[in-house]
C-alpha positions as CSV (number, residue, x, y, z in Angstrom):
1,M,39.1,-48.0,-45.7
2,K,39.2,-50.7,-48.4
3,V,36.1,-52.7,-49.2
4,K,35.9,-55.7,-51.7
5,G,33.0,-55.3,-54.0
6,A,30.6,-58.0,-55.4
7,D,32.5,-57.9,-58.6
8,G,35.7,-58.8,-56.8
9,H,37.4,-55.4,-57.2
10,E,38.8,-53.7,-54.2
11,Y,37.4,-50.1,-53.5
12,H,38.8,-47.4,-51.4
13,V,35.9,-45.7,-49.4
14,T,35.4,-43.6,-46.2
15,G,33.3,-44.8,-43.2
16,Q,29.6,-44.2,-43.2
17,G,29.7,-41.4,-40.6
18,Q,32.5,-39.6,-42.4
19,G,30.7,-39.9,-45.7
20,N,27.5,-38.4,-44.4
21,Y,29.4,-35.6,-42.8
22,N,31.3,-34.9,-46.0
23,T,28.1,-34.9,-48.0
24,V,26.2,-32.5,-45.7
25,G,29.2,-30.2,-45.4
26,A,29.7,-30.1,-49.1
27,S,26.1,-29.3,-49.7
28,A,26.1,-26.5,-47.2
29,G,29.2,-25.0,-48.7
30,I,27.8,-25.1,-52.2
31,A,24.5,-23.5,-51.0
32,S,26.5,-20.8,-49.2
33,F,28.6,-20.2,-52.3
34,L,25.4,-19.8,-54.3
35,G,23.9,-17.4,-51.7
36,L,21.1,-19.7,-50.7
37,N,20.0,-20.3,-47.1
38,A,18.7,-23.4,-45.5
39,N,15.0,-22.4,-45.8
40,N,15.4,-22.0,-49.6
41,I,17.3,-25.3,-50.0
42,L,14.8,-27.3,-47.8
43,G,11.8,-25.5,-49.3
44,G,11.2,-23.4,-46.2
45,F,11.1,-26.5,-44.0
46,G,10.9,-24.6,-40.7
47,R,8.3,-22.2,-42.0
48,N,6.3,-24.3,-44.3
49,N,3.2,-26.2,-43.2
50,G,2.3,-28.5,-46.1
51,G,3.1,-25.9,-48.7
52,C,1.1,-23.2,-46.8
53,P,3.2,-20.3,-45.4
54,N,2.9,-19.7,-41.7
55,R,0.9,-16.5,-41.2
56,E,3.1,-15.4,-38.3
57,D,6.1,-15.2,-40.5
58,T,4.7,-13.1,-43.4
59,P,5.8,-9.5,-43.7
60,V,3.4,-6.8,-42.5
61,S,2.6,-3.7,-44.6
62,R,2.8,-0.2,-43.3
63,Y,-1.0,0.0,-43.3
64,E,-1.3,-3.1,-41.2
65,A,1.3,-1.8,-38.8
66,A,-0.6,1.5,-38.6
67,M,-3.8,-0.3,-37.8
68,M,-2.0,-2.4,-35.1
69,Q,-0.6,0.8,-33.6
70,E,-4.0,2.4,-33.6
71,L,-5.6,-0.7,-32.0
72,A,-2.8,-0.7,-29.3
73,A,-3.5,2.9,-28.6
74,K,-7.2,2.2,-28.2
75,D,-6.4,-0.8,-25.9
76,G,-4.3,1.6,-23.9
77,K,-7.1,4.1,-23.5
78,I,-9.5,1.4,-22.5
79,A,-7.1,0.1,-19.9
80,L,-6.6,3.6,-18.6
81,L,-10.4,4.2,-18.3
82,E,-10.9,0.8,-16.6
83,S,-8.1,1.6,-14.1
84,N,-9.6,5.0,-13.4
85,I,-13.0,3.4,-12.7
86,Y,-11.3,0.9,-10.4
87,T,-9.3,3.6,-8.6
88,D,-12.4,5.7,-8.2
89,S,-14.4,2.8,-6.7
90,K,-11.5,2.0,-4.3
91,I,-11.2,5.7,-3.2
92,A,-15.0,5.8,-2.6
93,D,-14.7,2.6,-0.5
94,V,-11.8,3.9,1.5
95,Y,-13.7,7.2,2.0
96,E,-16.8,5.5,3.2
97,R,-14.8,3.3,5.7
98,L,-12.9,6.3,7.0
99,N,-16.0,8.3,7.3
100,N,-17.7,5.5,9.3
101,K,-14.6,5.3,11.6
102,I,-14.6,9.1,12.1
103,G,-18.4,9.0,12.9
104,A,-17.8,6.2,15.5
105,M,-15.0,8.1,17.0
106,K,-17.1,11.3,17.1
107,D,-19.9,9.4,18.9
108,E,-17.4,8.0,21.4
109,Q,-16.0,11.5,22.0
110,N,-19.5,12.9,22.5
111,A,-20.1,10.2,25.1
112,I,-16.9,11.0,26.9
113,N,-17.7,14.7,26.8
114,L,-21.1,14.1,28.3
115,Q,-19.5,12.0,31.1
116,Q,-17.0,14.8,31.7
117,A,-19.8,17.4,31.8
118,V,-21.8,15.3,34.4
119,Y,-18.6,14.9,36.5
120,N,-17.8,18.6,36.3
121,G,-21.4,19.5,37.3
122,V,-21.3,17.1,40.3
123,N,-17.9,18.4,41.5
124,T,-19.0,22.0,41.1
125,A,-22.1,21.4,43.2
126,A,-20.0,19.6,45.8
127,V,-17.5,22.4,46.0
128,E,-20.3,25.0,46.3
129,C,-21.8,22.9,49.1
130,I,-18.5,22.7,50.9
131,K,-18.0,26.5,50.6
132,G,-21.4,27.1,52.1
133,Q,-20.6,24.8,55.0
134,I,-17.3,26.5,55.6
135,A,-19.1,29.9,55.6
136,Q,-21.6,28.6,58.2
137,L,-18.8,27.4,60.4
138,M,-17.0,30.7,60.1
139,G,-20.1,32.5,61.2
140,L,-20.3,30.4,64.4
141,T,-16.8,31.0,65.6
142,K,-14.5,34.0,65.8
143,L,-10.9,33.8,64.8
144,V,-8.6,34.5,67.7
145,V,-5.0,35.1,67.0
146,P,-2.6,34.6,69.8
147,N,-0.7,37.8,71.0
148,A,2.7,36.2,70.5
149,S,1.8,35.7,66.8
150,I,0.9,39.4,66.2
151,C,3.6,41.4,67.8
152,P,6.0,39.8,70.2
153,G,7.3,41.9,73.0
154,W,4.1,43.6,74.1
155,G,3.8,41.3,77.0
156,N,1.1,38.9,78.2
157,V,-2.4,39.9,77.6
158,N,-5.2,38.3,79.6
159,V,-8.6,38.2,78.1
160,T,-11.4,38.1,80.6
161,P,-15.0,37.7,79.7
162,A,-17.1,40.8,80.2
163,T,-20.1,40.6,82.4
164,T,-23.2,42.0,81.0
165,T,-26.1,43.3,82.8
166,A,-29.6,42.6,81.9
167,G,-30.7,46.1,81.7
168,Q,-28.5,47.6,79.3
């Protein structure tokens, strides 16, 4: 692009966007050639807070790393102990609820057993009473078996009542 300057001369220049691109690209290329990175060129722009380094980006010594590992191990032990306490309380809660249910079921079963014992006692008494009544009835009557049921072919048998005399 040709531009006429204030002094009347004609100058050959690139567009503003192309010029900015070329300037930035050249700067990055030179920095790369020199072995610099963007943080060094820009003064650590992403990491620098008014000239103070960000504490999260500083290197950690092996002693600090060991202390962090020890602290993490203690945190783990504390978490394990807390979880054990929580588990123990939950187990005790479940045991108590289960024990209460078992006790209620045992009481219910005892009530059923008592009802069954009463029922069995009443039925046993009724059966014994009926047996006594049957024995009384059997004592009043004699069992007569028809001749045809005992031995067929003997012929007819006539049973006549015997007369008794008063003096015998």
